[in-house]
C-alpha positions in Angstrom: -31.0 78.1 149.6 -27.9 76.2 148.5 -28.9 76.2 144.8 -29.6 79.9 145.0 -26.2 80.7 146.4 -24.4 78.6 143.7 -26.3 80.4 141.0 -25.2 83.7 142.6 -21.6 82.6 142.6 -21.6 81.7 138.9 -22.7 85.2 138.0 -19.5 86.6 139.5 -17.0 84.1 137.8 -15.6 85.7 134.7 -16.0 83.7 131.4 -13.0 83.0 129.3 -13.2 83.3 125.6 -12.9 79.5 125.0 -15.8 78.7 127.3 -19.1 78.3 125.6 -22.3 76.4 126.2 -21.9 74.4 123.0 -18.5 73.0 124.2 -19.9 71.5 127.4 -22.5 68.7 126.9 -25.4 68.7 129.3 -24.7 66.2 132.2 -27.7 63.9 131.5 -26.9 63.3 127.7 -24.2 60.6 127.1 -21.3 61.5 124.9 -21.6 59.5 121.6 -19.2 56.7 121.3 -17.1 56.3 118.1 -18.7 54.1 115.4 -17.9 50.4 115.8 -15.6 48.8 113.2 -17.4 47.2 110.3 -17.7 43.5 110.0 -14.9 41.6 108.4 -15.3 40.2 104.9 -15.7 36.5 106.0 -18.3 37.5 108.5 -20.2 39.5 105.9 -20.0 36.5 103.5 -21.3 34.2 106.2 -24.2 36.5 107.0 -25.1 36.8 103.3 -24.9 33.0 102.9 -27.3 32.4 105.8 -29.6 35.1 104.5 -29.8 33.4 101.1 -30.4 30.0 102.7 -33.2 31.5 104.7 -34.8 33.0 101.7 -34.6 29.7 99.8 -36.1 27.8 102.7 -39.0 30.2 103.0 -39.5 30.0 99.2 -39.5 26.2 99.3 -41.9 26.2 102.2 -44.2 28.6 100.4 -44.1 26.4 97.3 -45.0 23.3 99.3 -47.8 25.1 101.1 -49.2 26.3 97.9 -49.3 22.8 96.4 -50.5 21.1 99.6 -54.0 21.1 101.0 -53.2 20.1 104.6 -50.5 20.9 107.2 -49.9 17.1 107.4 -49.0 17.1 103.7 -46.7 20.1 104.2 -44.8 18.4 107.0 -44.6 15.1 105.1 -43.3 16.7 101.9 -40.7 18.7 103.8 -39.4 15.8 105.9 -39.8 12.7 103.9 -37.3 12.1 101.1 -38.4 10.5 97.9 -37.0 7.1 96.9 -36.9 4.7 94.0 -38.2 1.1 93.8 -38.1 -1.5 91.1 -41.3 -3.2 90.1 -40.3 -6.3 92.1 -39.7 -4.1 95.2 -42.9 -2.3 94.7 -44.8 -5.6 94.7 -44.0 -6.1 98.4 -46.1 -2.9 99.2 -49.4 -4.4 98.1 -51.1 -4.3 101.5 -50.7 -8.0 102.3 -48.2 -7.1 105.2 -50.1 -4.8 107.7 -46.8 -3.5 108.9 -45.9 -2.0 105.6 -47.4 1.0 103.8 -49.5 0.4 100.6 -48.1 1.9 97.5 -49.4 2.1 93.9 -47.7 3.5 90.9 -49.1 5.3 87.9 -46.9 6.6 85.1 -43.8 5.6 87.1 -44.8 7.8 90.1 -45.2 5.9 93.4 -48.0 7.1 95.8 -48.6 6.0 99.4 -52.3 5.1 99.6 -52.1 3.5 103.1 -54.7 5.9 104.4 -57.1 4.1 102.0 -56.2 0.6 103.3 -59.9 -0.5 103.3 -59.9 0.3 99.5 -56.4 -0.8 98.5 -55.8 -3.5 101.0 -56.3 -7.3 100.3 -60.1 -7.1 100.6 -60.6 -3.7 99.0 -62.1 -3.0 95.7 -59.0 -1.3 94.4 -56.5 -3.9 95.7 -55.6 -4.7 92.1 -53.7 -1.4 91.8 -51.7 -1.9 95.0 -48.0 -2.9 94.7 -47.7 -2.3 91.0 -47.5 0.3 88.3 -51.1 0.0 87.0 -50.9 2.8 84.5 -52.5 0.7 81.7 -55.3 -0.6 84.0 -56.3 2.9 85.1 -57.2 3.9 81.6 -58.2 0.6 79.9 -60.2 -1.0 82.7 -58.4 -4.2 82.2 -57.7 -5.8 85.6 -56.0 -9.0 84.5 -52.3 -9.7 85.0 -51.7 -10.0 81.2 -52.8 -6.4 80.8 -50.0 -5.2 83.0 -47.4 -7.0 80.9 -48.6 -5.4 77.7 -47.0 -2.1 78.6 -48.1 1.4 77.8 -46.5 2.0 74.4 -49.8 1.6 72.5 -51.9 4.0 74.6 -53.5 6.8 72.7 -53.1 10.5 73.4 -56.6 10.5 74.9 -55.6 7.7 77.2 -52.4 9.5 78.2 -54.4 12.6 79.1 -56.6 10.3 81.3 -53.4 9.0 82.9 -52.3 12.5 83.6 -55.7 13.1 85.3 -55.1 10.1 87.6 -51.6 11.4 88.5 -53.2 14.7 89.3 -55.8 13.0 91.4 -53.2 11.2 93.6 -50.9 14.2 93.7 -53.7 16.5 94.9 -55.3 14.1 97.3 -55.6 15.0 100.9 -54.6 11.6 102.2 -52.4 10.1 99.5 -49.0 11.4 98.6 -46.1 10.8 96.3 -43.2 8.9 97.8 -40.9 8.2 94.9 -40.7 6.7 91.4 -40.3 3.3 89.7 -37.0 2.4 88.1 -36.4 -0.3 85.6 
C-alpha cells in the first residue's frame, strides 16, 4: 500500500526541464571513481627490472631442465656454484678420504663421480681416473703414471673426438655432474 501511494504521488509532481532519467544514476550502481594516478617513473623502472629478472630466471631454469635428466640435477646445477682446482688440489679428491667427494677430470672439466664410489673409490676398477685429469688415459688406454705426465699435445683428431665423447658421457650422466675446471 505504501509503495502504491508513493508512485501515485510521483505522478503529480511536475518535472523540471533539467530533470531527466539519464542524469540520475540508479541507486544500486556505484558511481565510477576517477582513474588512479599512473605509477611514477622509478616505480615503473623497478617493475620492469623485476619482470626482466623473472624472465631471465625462467629462461635459465628452462635451459637447465632441457639439459638435465633428473630433478636432482636441476636443483644441483641451479644451487651449486662451479669452482676451480689445481691438479695438486684435485689429487685430494681421489676417494681415499670417505668424507670427501670423488672427482675426476677430463679435458680440464672436473666431474663429481661420488655416486659411483664403488667404481671410482680405492678398490674400484676405475680408481685410476679419480683425483686427476686423465684425458690421455681415457683415449690411449695407458693407465701408468708416466702416461699422465706425457700431456695431450700429441693426441690425434680422432682421439680428441673420443675425448669429447667422454666429456659428453659425464655431462649427460644421471648421477655424475660437472663441478668445475682444472687450472694450471
